[in-house]
C-alpha positions in Angstrom: 44.1 -17.8 -27.7 41.6 -18.8 -29.4 38.6 -21.1 -28.8 35.1 -22.0 -29.5 32.4 -19.7 -28.1 28.7 -20.0 -27.6 26.3 -17.0 -27.2 22.2 -17.5 -26.3 20.2 -14.6 -27.6 16.7 -13.8 -26.2 14.6 -11.1 -27.7 13.5 -9.2 -24.6 9.5 -8.6 -24.8 8.9 -10.5 -27.6 6.1 -11.9 -26.1 3.2 -8.5 -26.4 4.8 -8.8 -30.1 3.1 -11.9 -30.4 0.2 -11.0 -27.9 -0.8 -7.9 -29.8 0.2 -8.1 -33.4 0.0 -11.5 -33.5 1.4 -14.6 -34.4 3.0 -13.4 -38.2 3.9 -10.0 -36.9 6.1 -12.5 -34.3 7.4 -14.1 -37.4 8.4 -11.4 -38.8 10.2 -9.8 -36.4 12.4 -13.2 -35.7 13.2 -13.7 -39.5 14.5 -10.1 -39.2 16.6 -11.0 -36.1 17.8 -13.7 -38.1 19.2 -11.5 -41.1 20.5 -9.2 -38.2 22.6 -12.5 -36.4 23.8 -13.5 -40.2 25.2 -10.0 -40.8 26.5 -10.0 -37.3 28.8 -13.2 -37.0 31.4 -14.0 -39.1 30.6 -16.8 -41.9 32.5 -19.4 -39.8 30.1 -18.8 -37.1 27.2 -21.8 -36.5 23.5 -20.3 -36.2 21.0 -22.5 -34.5 17.5 -21.0 -33.9 17.1 -22.6 -30.1 13.4 -22.6 -29.8 10.7 -19.3 -29.1 12.7 -16.5 -29.8 16.1 -17.8 -28.4 19.1 -18.1 -30.8 22.2 -20.2 -30.2 25.4 -18.9 -32.3 28.5 -21.2 -32.2 31.7 -19.7 -33.3 34.8 -21.4 -34.0 37.7 -20.2 -33.0 37.1 -17.4 -31.4 39.6 -14.9 -30.1 39.6 -14.9 -26.3 40.4 -11.3 -26.0 37.6 -10.1 -28.4 34.8 -12.4 -27.2 32.3 -9.1 -26.5 32.9 -8.5 -29.9 30.0 -10.4 -31.4 27.0 -10.0 -28.4 27.8 -6.3 -28.7 27.6 -6.3 -32.1 24.1 -8.1 -32.2 23.0 -6.3 -28.7 23.2 -2.9 -31.0 22.1 -3.9 -33.7 18.7 -5.4 -32.4 18.1 -2.1 -30.4 18.8 0.3 -33.3 16.3 -1.7 -35.8 12.8 -0.5 -36.3 11.6 -3.9 -36.9 8.8 -4.5 -39.7 5.8 -5.8 -38.0 3.3 -5.4 -41.5 0.3 -2.6 -41.7 2.7 0.2 -41.5 3.5 -1.1 -37.6 7.0 -1.4 -36.2 8.4 -2.1 -32.5 11.7 -1.3 -31.3 13.3 -4.2 -29.1 16.2 -5.4 -27.5 17.7 -8.6 -26.6 20.0 -10.0 -23.9 23.1 -12.1 -24.8 24.7 -15.0 -22.6 27.8 -16.2 -23.8 30.9 -18.8 -22.6 33.6 -20.8 -24.2 34.2 -24.3 -24.7 36.7 -25.4 -23.6 36.7 -23.0 -20.1 40.1 -22.3 -19.2 40.7 -22.8 -15.4 44.0 -24.0 -13.5 43.3 -26.1 -16.3 40.9 -26.8 -19.9 37.4 -28.2 -18.8 35.7 -29.6 -21.7 32.0 -29.3 -21.7 28.8 -31.5 -23.3 26.8 -29.7 -25.7 24.1 -29.5 -23.1 26.4 -28.0 -20.2 27.4 -25.2 -22.1 24.3 -24.3 -23.0 23.6 -24.3 -18.9 26.5 -22.1 -18.6 25.2 -19.7 -21.3 22.0 -19.7 -20.5 23.1 -18.6 -16.5 24.9 -15.9 -18.1 21.3 -14.8 -20.3 19.3 -15.0 -16.6 22.0 -12.5 -14.9 21.7 -10.0 -18.1 17.9 -10.7 -17.7 18.0 -10.2 -14.3 20.7 -9.0 -12.7 21.6 -6.7 -15.9 18.4 -5.4 -16.3 17.9 -6.5 -19.8 19.9 -4.8 -23.5 22.6 -6.4 -22.1 25.3 -9.1 -22.6 27.1 -11.4 -20.1 29.7 -14.0 -20.1 30.9 -16.4 -18.1 34.6 -17.8 -18.4 37.1 -19.5 -16.7 39.8 -18.1 -14.1 42.5 -19.3 -12.1 39.2 -20.0 -9.5 37.9 -22.2 -11.8 38.4 -26.0 -10.8 36.1 -28.7 -12.2 34.2 -29.2 -9.5 33.4 -25.1 -9.4 32.4 -25.3 -13.1 30.5 -28.3 -12.3 28.7 -26.3 -9.3 28.1 -23.3 -11.7 25.8 -25.9 -13.8 23.5 -26.7 -10.6 23.4 -23.5 -8.4 21.4 -20.7 -8.9 23.1 -17.8 -11.1 23.0 -14.7 -8.7 25.8 -17.3 -6.8 28.3 -17.6 -9.6 28.8 -13.7 -8.9 29.2 -14.1 -5.2 31.7 -16.8 -5.4 33.7 -15.8 -7.9 34.4 -19.0 -9.3 34.1 -17.6 -12.8 35.1 -14.7 -14.2 32.2 -13.0 -14.9 32.1 -10.3 -18.2 29.2 -7.9 -19.0 28.5 -4.7 -20.8 26.6 -3.3 -18.1 28.2 -2.8 -14.2 26.1 -5.3 -12.7 26.2 -4.0 -9.2 24.7 -0.5 -10.6 23.1 -1.3 -13.4 18.7 -0.5 -13.6 16.2 -2.6 -12.2 14.6 -4.7 -15.2 11.5 -3.2 -16.1 8.2 -4.6 -15.8 6.8 -4.1 -19.1 7.8 -3.8 -22.9 9.5 -1.0 -24.3 6.4 -0.3 -26.8 2.6 -0.2 -25.9 -0.6 -1.5 -27.9 -2.0 1.4 -30.3 -6.0 1.3 -30.9 -5.1 3.5 -34.4 -3.1 0.6 -35.8 -0.4 3.2 -35.5 3.5 2.8 -35.4 4.7 1.7 -32.3 7.2 4.4 -30.0 9.3 3.5 -27.5 8.3 5.1 -23.9 11.1 7.4 -22.6 
């Protein structure tokens, strides 16, 4: 079965790059991220800069049984990349990704507006950051328990309630029940000597 899939990609700890190394370095990172996304996505996918450090990927005719392939490919490529900040500086970053499909298939197919699709994917992104602890992807998909009422409600409630209510299928790259708590600081530190940054253990 195939259906359009939508992924929101958000860089973890991008703001400290701008704050520590300047906006020119941040712009260099975003250009490199765009290149990674173009490499990870299919030619039929639509890639949009969604504002700040977020990107929206709309996959056309995605295989529902392989929806995790693109977000995992993106996550892995960003994690393994040493981002060139200029002046001999590099940074190692990660990303969090939320995704869903449109229509959302429950007891019947539910077609959403673009605003609703993005809201649902954003709820999945929230779970990836806050519950999975970043460097993760989470998908919110329809199941036999998904009614239109439950789907519309999921757009209004706290994303954590989506998991608790069980009205949507939650797919994740980590075990959400045993995921590490989110880190409280960026994975790199400012280098006064302007040497390449290193990831902390």
